[in-house]
N, C-alpha and C positions, 0 to 999 in steps of 0.2 A: 504493500499499499504506499501511498504518498507519505503518510504519517511515519511508517516504519523507515522509509528511505531518509526522511528528514532527521529522525532521531539517531539513526545508525552511526553517523560520523562522531557523535559524542558518547556512543555506547550507552544511550539512555533507553531503558526498557519502556515499551508502549504502556506497561502497567502504571508508570509514573504519571503519564498523561491522563490515562483513564481514571486512576485513583483520585487525581486532583478534581476532575469533573464530578466524580461520584461523591466525594467528601463535600464539595460545595453544594451540590444538588440536595444533599441530606440536611444542609444547614440554611436553606433559603428562608425558613421561618424566622430566624434571627435577623436576617437582612430586612424582611418585611416589618418586623417589630421595630427595628431602628428607624425605618421610614415613617412608621406610625408615630413614634416619639417626635420626630422632626415636625410632623404635621401639627402636633400639639404645641410645640414651641413656636411655630410660625403662625399659629392661630388660623389654620386653613381647614376648611371642610373637606376639600379634595386636594391631593397633591399630584401635580403633573410631572412628566419626565423632566421638563425644563425647570422645575422647582428644586430638583434634587441637590443642586450645587449652591443654593442660597444659604449663607451662614446663619447660625442660630442666634448670634448676639449682634444686634444692630449697631450699638454705640461703642462696644469694647474693641480696642485695638492695642497690640503690643508694639511699642517702639523699642528697638534693640540696636543701639549703636554698635559698630564693629568691635570696639574695645571691650564692651560688655559681652558681646557674642563669644569672643575668645575665652573669656573667663567661664562662661556657661558651658562651653564645649569641654574645657579641661575638667570641670566638676562632673559633668554628665558622663565622661568617659573614664573616670577613676576606676570603675570595676575592671577595666582592661589592664590595669597594672602600670607600674612606673616606667618600664621600658617603652610601652606604647605611648604613654603620656609624654615622655621625653622626645619622641619623634614628632608629636603634635606641636610641642613647644618649638622645636626646630623649624617646623613649617611656618610658624608665626614669626619667629625671630629672624629667620634667614631669608625672608621674602620669597617663599615658594608660591605665594598667592597673589595674582593680579586681581585686586579686590573690587575696585569701583568702575562704574561706567566711564567711557571716554569716547571722544569723537572717532568714528570709524571702527570702533571695537565691535567684535561679534557679540551677538546676544546669547543668552543661555548660559550654561556652565558645563565644564568638563575638566577631567584630570588627564594629564598627558606627560610625556617625557621620553627620554631615550634609555637604552640599557645602562649606560654608564653615567647618567645624570640622576639627580634627585627628581621626584615628580614635580610637575608644575600644575597649578590650578588656575583656570580662567573663570571668573564669575563677575556678576554685576550686583554687588551688595547694596540693598535698599533700606537697611535699618528696620526690617520687619521680621515676623516669625518665619515666613517662607524663606527669606534669605538665610536665616539661622539654620534651618533644616537643610537648605542647599549646601551651605558651608560644611556641615558635619557629614553630609552624604558624600560630597566630593573628597573630603579628607579620608573617608573610609576606603574609597577607590585608591587614593594616593598611598595609604599605608599598605594596602594589598600589593600594589605595584612595588613599593619600596622593599618589602619583605621578600617578594618573589625574585626581584632582580638581584638582591644582595645574596640570596641563598642558592638560586638555580643558575645553571649555565644558560647562555643566551637562548639556546634551542628550546628550553622549557620555561623561559622567564615570563611568557605570556600566559594568560589564563582564559578559560572559556566564558562566554556570556552566561552560561548556566549558573556559574558560581560568582560572577562579577557582582551581581546585585546583592549578594548575601552580605558582603563586607560593608557596603554602603548603607543598606537597610538596617543592619544590626546597630550601626551607630545611631540612626534615627530612633530606633526603638529604645535605646538607652537614654536618649535625649528626652523623649516624651515621658518616660518613666520618672526621670529627674524633675522635669518641669511640673508634672502632676503632683509630685511629692511636695514641691515648694509653693504651689498655688495657694494663695491665702484669701481668695474671694470666690463666690459662686460664679460670677461672670467669667473670671479667668479660667476656672475649672471647665465650665461649659464650652468656652472658646477653644481650649486645648483638646477636650474630648471630641468636640465636633471636627476639629482639624485632623486629629488622628484617625477617627472613625471614617472620615472621608478618604484618607490615604488607604485605609484597609478596604473600604468598599470599592474604590476605583482600581486598586492594585490586585486584590485577590478576587473579589466577586466579578467585577467588570471584565478583567482580563481572562478569567476563566470562562465567562460567557462568550467572549471572543474566541477562545480556544475551542469551545463546543461548536460555535458557528463554523469554524474552519474544518473541524472534524466532520460535521454533517454535510457540508458542501462538497468536500473532496470525496467522501464516501458515496454521495449521490452520483458524481461523475464516474467513479469507479464501477458503479452498478449499471452504467450505460445511460443515465438520465442526463440530457443536456440541461444546462442552467441558463435561463434568461434573467433579466433584471427582476421579473415577477417572482421567480423562484427564490432568488436571493432575498428579496423583500419579505416574502412569506416566512422563510426560515428565520430571518433576523427578528421579525415582528413576533413570531411565536416564542422565540427565546426570551425576549423582553417581557412578554406576557408571563412566561413561566417563572422568571426571576423576580419581577416586580408586581405581578398581577394581583396579589393579595393585599396590597397597600396603596398602589399608585394607579392613576388614570394613565393607561398606556396609549398615548396619542398615536394616531395612525401614521403621522409623519416620521415617527422614530424608525419605521420600516426602512427608510432610506439612509440611515446613519452608516451602515456598513460601507457605503461608497466613499466615505471621507476618512476611513481609517487606513492610514498608509501602511501599517504593519501587516495588513492582509496581503500585501505584495511581497512580503518576506515570509514564506510559508512556515507555519508552526513556530513562530517566534514568541508570540505574546504569552504563552504558558510559562515561559521562563521568569516573567515578572512575578507571577503568582507563586511558583515554587520557590523562587528566591526569597520572597517575603515570608513564606511559611517556614523555610529553613532558618532564616534570620530570627524569626519569632521564637522558634524552639531553642536555638543556640543562646539567644539573649536571656531567656528564662533560666537556662542552665548556668550561665555566667553569674546571674544575680543570686541564684540559690546555692550553687556548688562552689563558687569562688575560684581559687587558684587552679584546681584540677581542670576545670572547664576552660579557664583562660589559657592555660598552657596548650591544651588541645587545639584551641581556636587559633592561637599564634602559629602553631605548626601548620594548620590549614592555610593560613595566609602565606606562609613560606613555601608551600608546595607548588605554587605557580601552575604550570601546565604539565607537571611531571606524572600525573595520573589522570584517569577519567574522573569527571565531576562527581558521579555518585559515590565513588570510592573515597574521594577527598572529603565529602560531606559525612560519610560514615565514620571516618577517622576523627572528624571534629565532634561527632556525637549525635548526628541525626541521619536517619535512614529514609530517604525520600521515596524508596520503593514501597514503603509501608504507608497505607492510608492514614494511620494514626498520626503521622507527622503533620499532615494537613489538618486533621481533626483538632490537634492541640493548638494550632494557630487560630482556628475558628473558635475555639473555647476562649482564647484571649479576647477575641472580638465580642463574644457574648458577655464576658465580664465587664468590658468597657461600656457596652449597651446598658447593662444593669446600672453602672455608675451614672450614666447620663440620665437614665430614668429617675434615679433618686434626686437628681438636681432639679427636676421639673416642679 
């Protein structure tokens, strides 16, 4: 199958893909409960697809200057140990980061570098929560690259996309955990919970829905059924109905959204966001509960670069993505956060 062919190069079992979809399908009630809570916060009788991204706090906003962001990052990443923190400090002190917007500068953010240089981060910091998360996300990529290149020969110094998002997302998860612990007002807690739950919804639930769409469309062609725009629309609409139908007015126009998703032109790519987030969620929980033992395994994972297949690397770090339970655990974290948000209403 097209799916098997796509996963083969990384030695990823088709079970990983199918288990992801199965685990998410079994937890759609939590997604719909989250949307129902959003409906209450927003004071809406009905919530439409276009309402899903509306923030829950109208007046609250977090202003975080870059100097303060550096301090927050260092505090949030303390669970990863002194060596890791020392590298983060170097990144700040030795100007590894091109921080602010400038004329002619590219938008977005990324971490890059050569085999014999330290990593470089390009970003456009704007003194807000999103910029703080972008900073800690890109630092995750940079630390992954630093450890890989310092430990591995050139041939194995690069790492696969399947594991790349684990290092960046784990940093984000440690950050949200730290910020929620420090939040001292209801508005701030709601703001943070909403921000994080949206990350979860759009990275795990939404990307898995995309993955299911890809699986269904490719399988249809492999069964000898040609696909026109109507078939694409119908499959995509039915999936939105399945995922959101118990809480949301699934507008007919959503059927066309598939046409504007660029990732669908890179076959079976989007599932990696959801598996990466799930793996990072499991590993971050281990780091917070087990301490040094889990941290040492995680650092070894960062050092492994491309020297082994991604599933083996994650197993060594402490999470088996071939088991559905790994995704179930991440979805349990989502459920706990939904519970916390409901208590704030």
